[in-house]
C-alpha positions in Angstrom: 77.3 -25.0 -0.9 74.8 -26.9 -3.1 76.5 -29.3 -5.7 74.8 -27.9 -8.8 73.9 -23.9 -9.8 71.5 -23.5 -12.2 71.7 -19.9 -13.4 68.9 -18.4 -15.1 69.3 -15.5 -17.3 65.9 -13.2 -18.3 64.5 -10.2 -19.8 60.6 -9.6 -20.3 60.2 -13.2 -19.3 56.7 -12.8 -18.2 55.1 -14.9 -20.5 57.3 -18.2 -19.6 59.2 -17.5 -16.9 56.8 -19.1 -14.1 56.5 -22.3 -16.5 60.6 -22.9 -16.5 61.2 -22.3 -12.9 58.4 -25.1 -12.4 60.3 -27.4 -14.5 63.6 -26.8 -12.8 61.8 -26.3 -9.3 60.1 -30.1 -10.2 64.0 -31.6 -10.3 64.3 -35.2 -8.7 68.1 -34.0 -7.7 67.5 -31.4 -5.3 70.7 -30.2 -4.4 70.8 -27.2 -6.4 70.8 -22.8 -5.9 68.5 -21.5 -8.8 70.3 -18.1 -9.5 68.1 -15.7 -11.3 69.4 -12.7 -13.5 66.9 -10.0 -13.9 68.3 -8.2 -17.0 66.9 -5.1 -15.9 63.3 -6.2 -17.4 60.5 -3.8 -18.1 57.4 -6.4 -17.9 56.2 -8.3 -14.2 59.3 -10.2 -14.6 60.5 -9.0 -11.6 57.7 -9.5 -9.4 56.6 -13.4 -10.7 60.3 -14.3 -9.5 60.2 -12.4 -6.6 57.0 -14.5 -5.5 59.1 -17.6 -6.5 62.5 -16.6 -4.4 60.1 -15.8 -1.8 58.2 -19.4 -1.7 61.6 -21.8 -2.1 65.0 -20.9 -0.5 66.9 -22.4 -3.4 66.2 -19.3 -5.1 68.2 -15.9 -5.0 66.4 -12.8 -7.4 69.1 -10.3 -8.8 68.3 -7.3 -11.4 70.6 -5.5 -13.4 70.5 -1.5 -12.9 70.9 -1.5 -16.3 70.6 -3.8 -19.2 73.4 -5.9 -20.0 73.3 -7.3 -23.0 72.7 -11.3 -23.4 76.3 -12.1 -23.0 77.2 -10.2 -19.8 73.9 -11.6 -17.9 75.1 -15.0 -18.7 78.0 -14.2 -17.3 76.6 -12.5 -14.2 74.2 -15.5 -13.1 78.0 -18.0 -13.5 79.3 -15.2 -11.1 77.0 -15.1 -8.3 77.0 -19.3 -8.4 78.3 -21.5 -6.2 78.2 -24.9 -6.7 80.8 -27.4 -7.7 78.3 -28.3 -11.4 76.4 -25.6 -13.6 74.2 -24.9 -15.9 72.3 -22.0 -17.5 68.5 -22.6 -18.1 66.9 -20.1 -20.5 63.1 -18.3 -19.0 61.6 -19.9 -21.8 63.1 -23.4 -21.8 61.9 -26.5 -20.2 63.9 -29.5 -18.3 62.5 -33.3 -17.8 62.2 -33.8 -13.9 65.2 -36.3 -14.1 67.5 -34.2 -16.5 69.8 -32.5 -13.8 70.1 -35.7 -11.9 71.2 -37.7 -15.3 73.9 -35.2 -16.1 75.0 -35.3 -12.9 74.9 -38.9 -12.7 77.6 -38.9 -15.5 79.9 -35.6 -14.2 80.2 -37.9 -10.9 81.1 -41.1 -12.6 83.7 -39.2 -15.4 86.0 -36.9 -14.3 87.7 -36.1 -17.7 84.3 -34.9 -18.7 83.6 -31.4 -18.4 79.8 -31.2 -19.4 77.0 -33.5 -19.6 73.9 -33.0 -21.8 71.1 -35.0 -23.2 68.9 -35.2 -26.2 67.3 -32.2 -27.2 63.0 -31.7 -28.3 62.3 -27.9 -30.1 58.9 -27.2 -29.0 56.9 -24.2 -30.2 55.9 -21.3 -28.2 52.6 -23.5 -26.9 55.1 -26.1 -26.0 54.2 -28.6 -29.2 57.5 -30.7 -30.0 58.4 -30.0 -33.3 61.2 -32.1 -33.8 64.1 -34.2 -32.3 67.4 -32.7 -32.0 70.8 -34.7 -31.5 74.1 -32.3 -30.6 76.5 -35.5 -31.2 79.3 -33.6 -30.2 82.3 -34.7 -27.5 85.6 -32.7 -28.6 87.0 -29.5 -30.3 86.9 -29.5 -34.1 83.4 -31.8 -33.9 82.0 -28.2 -32.5 83.6 -26.3 -34.8 82.5 -28.2 -38.0 79.0 -29.1 -37.2 77.5 -27.7 -34.4 74.0 -25.9 -35.2 71.4 -25.2 -32.2 74.1 -24.9 -30.1 71.8 -26.8 -27.2 74.9 -28.2 -25.4 75.5 -25.3 -23.5 72.3 -25.6 -21.7 74.0 -29.0 -20.8 75.4 -29.2 -17.2 79.1 -28.3 -17.2 82.1 -28.4 -14.4 82.1 -24.6 -13.1 86.4 -24.7 -12.3 86.5 -25.9 -16.3 83.7 -23.1 -17.7 85.2 -20.2 -15.6 88.6 -21.0 -17.1 87.0 -20.2 -20.8 85.7 -16.7 -21.8 83.0 -17.6 -21.7 80.0 -16.4 -24.0 81.4 -13.8 -26.3 79.6 -10.7 -27.1 78.3 -11.0 -30.9 75.9 -13.4 -32.7 77.3 -17.2 -32.3 79.3 -16.3 -29.1 78.3 -19.5 -27.8 80.5 -21.4 -30.6 83.7 -20.5 -29.5 82.7 -21.1 -25.6 81.7 -24.8 -26.3 84.4 -25.1 -28.6 87.0 -24.0 -25.8 85.3 -26.0 -23.1 85.5 -28.8 -25.1 89.3 -28.2 -25.2 89.3 -28.9 -21.4 87.8 -32.3 -20.9 85.4 -34.3 -23.1 81.5 -33.9 -23.8 78.4 -36.7 -22.7 75.4 -37.2 -24.6 72.6 -38.8 -22.7 70.6 -40.7 -24.9 67.3 -39.3 -23.6 65.3 -36.8 -25.2 65.4 -34.4 -21.5 65.9 -31.0 -22.5 63.1 -28.9 -24.9 64.0 -25.9 -26.5 61.3 -23.3 -26.7 61.5 -21.8 -30.5 59.0 -18.3 -30.5 58.6 -15.5 -32.1 60.5 -13.4 -29.2 63.2 -15.8 -28.6 67.1 -15.4 -30.2 66.7 -18.1 -32.4 64.2 -15.8 -34.3 66.6 -12.8 -34.4 69.4 -14.1 -36.3 68.2 -13.0 -39.6 69.4 -9.5 -39.0 72.9 -9.3 -37.6 73.0 -6.2 -36.5 69.3 -6.8 -33.9 71.6 -10.0 -33.2 74.9 -7.7 -31.7 72.5 -4.9 -30.1 70.7 -7.7 -28.3 74.5 -9.9 -27.1 75.9 -6.2 -26.2 73.8 -3.1 -26.4 76.7 -1.1 -26.2 77.3 -1.9 -29.5 75.4 -0.7 -31.8 75.3 0.3 -34.9 79.0 -1.2 -35.1 79.7 -4.4 -37.2 79.5 -7.5 -35.7 82.4 -9.3 -38.2 80.9 -12.0 -36.9 83.0 -14.2 -38.9 86.1 -12.8 -38.3 85.5 -12.7 -34.7 84.7 -16.3 -34.3 88.3 -17.2 -36.3 89.6 -14.9 -33.9 87.9 -16.3 -30.2 88.8 -20.1 -31.7 92.7 -19.1 -32.6 92.9 -17.2 -29.2 91.2 -20.1 -27.4 93.9 -23.0 -28.7 96.4 -20.8 -27.8 95.7 -20.5 -24.3 94.6 -24.4 -23.8 96.5 -26.4 -21.5 97.5 -28.5 -25.0 101.0 -29.9 -26.2 102.7 -28.4 -29.4 101.4 -31.0 -31.4 98.1 -31.0 -30.4 97.6 -27.0 -30.9 99.5 -27.7 -34.3 96.8 -29.5 -35.4 93.9 -27.5 -34.1 95.6 -24.6 -35.7 95.8 -26.3 -39.3 92.7 -27.2 -38.9 91.4 -23.4 -38.3 93.8 -22.7 -41.1 91.2 -24.6 -43.0 88.2 -23.2 -42.1 89.3 -20.0 -43.0 89.8 -21.3 -46.5 86.2 -22.2 -46.5 85.1 -19.4 -45.1 86.9 -17.7 -47.1 83.9 -15.8 -48.9 82.0 -14.5 -45.8 85.0 -13.2 -44.4 86.0 -11.7 -47.6 82.1 -9.9 -47.9 83.1 -9.1 -43.8 86.0 -7.3 -44.6 84.4 -5.1 -47.5 81.8 -3.8 -45.6 84.1 -3.0 -42.7 86.1 -0.9 -45.7 82.9 0.3 -46.7 81.7 1.6 -43.1 85.2 3.2 -42.8 85.0 5.1 -46.0 81.3 6.6 -44.5 82.3 7.4 -41.3 85.4 9.3 -42.7 83.2 10.7 -45.0 80.7 12.2 -42.4 83.4 13.1 -40.5 85.0 15.4 -43.4 81.3 16.7 -43.8 80.9 18.1 -40.5 
């Protein structure tokens, strides 16, 4: 059994997937398996990935018969993994050769840490650096208060701790409650080196954020046409995580109070989603009577 599993969820990734796989195979820490989960790609992704799997025994290629959506494919990558530690690697991002080794060192040294992640450089479609990014996250409240690009989700995690969470939710920003819930089971450690390179390009998820409906469909195709209700679902996911976590009553009460204040801070967004939901329901009723 390998010590580390790297899950590579991919859909129509022919442009960058070979470069991503090359960066992962160059890791100085070699005791890993690389699990590629192809979400029924329609381009040359399958041919490229199968060629890599034929050349390196550490690579396993699995193709979904239908598109599970991004969230389902991320969960599938973890499901197929066997390592003590786990990380997701998007099929368009890059990882410095020593990145995995640095993360393993931290988790081996600190049993209380559940996630080790390096600092991030944001790069464009050509690999040119756009900016540097530091997450500075350690505990649950910090995640809920100030998380931005959620780069930490591509750090190295303890597999048993990750599997205790509800994983990536099937709605926009569904990675935020995953990271917040993971922080309830241990600390995060940021490695003070820029070893992760997150690519921003027209086909990336980051380019879809302006269209909530499109983003919702990206996470779960079966929900096409439904309301995302992102703010309500985020709040509910955080509350459920706190209730399930093995925390003392006083700590749960403190986090519950924080969530109540968060609801007040976001009251306008919550109200807008509620009004939208009422309008949506009334429209469906009118269509039903008209039919």
